[in-house]
Steps between C-alpha positions, in 0.01 A plus 500: 500500500852621574739535207871422477593848629277460811242741368140425600297464182173438684245255353616367166368243259682165529577493129650849512712407805625186333582697182687763704698231684588333175617827341741559796615135501380420849221297662162597638479364859210509741665624818195525733156347477275787606136455606362682191796551267834310500824704485719408201855624440727494196834347607750221437328192643825302552655787696179533702504135596869514600437798725204334668701184571790709635263693726336181621837341581624802699183529709431136569835346592640592830869402500709339768814698577780301653751622757793291599689570820783358709474480873789745535331771290602856593251742657487740206462213248214357710327837525525551126346160429218566747426841337488339150280229630254760644490672161434174320226407745349847447482432123326167562791259450586218734851485653690176576790520738756215494795466739785307356750322714846402377772287666523554875193722498293179507598452862328826592150448343355676802642831378328454167170429669539812714570701188175366338310581819635856487392529133147388590485754786635787281253425216205444728333830407560473126399139441393169649697177512378249242750225585786466749725198447761468772652194348590654163528849658242663273226752585249631248312823567192615311348848494265573789 
């Protein structure tokens, strides 16, 4: 058993452990089912559940980061977005690039498609293309 101050108390009778937990105002929780002897800890059960759920959410949900560009994006802006995308892919997140056209830019869709092709080429080492939609000008890259 481990008490509320993280001191190992060794093998303890269940009744004694429950009494100790009650005196402190906390709960006795089995943290690990060992082969011979389970490990119990005195802690706040509600807080323990909250931390487990939080840890599970952080580890299990890869997020999709979204980057919006215009076809006339500057070179430094483009490089910054690519560097960030490489960092996100390194962390395990997916990255979705979207090129937005406004007004007369719609007449030059070929520039937007070339920009998406350039993005795919630049991120080739960091991730793989999950989807490439030329019609809506979206490319989604997942970690390699």
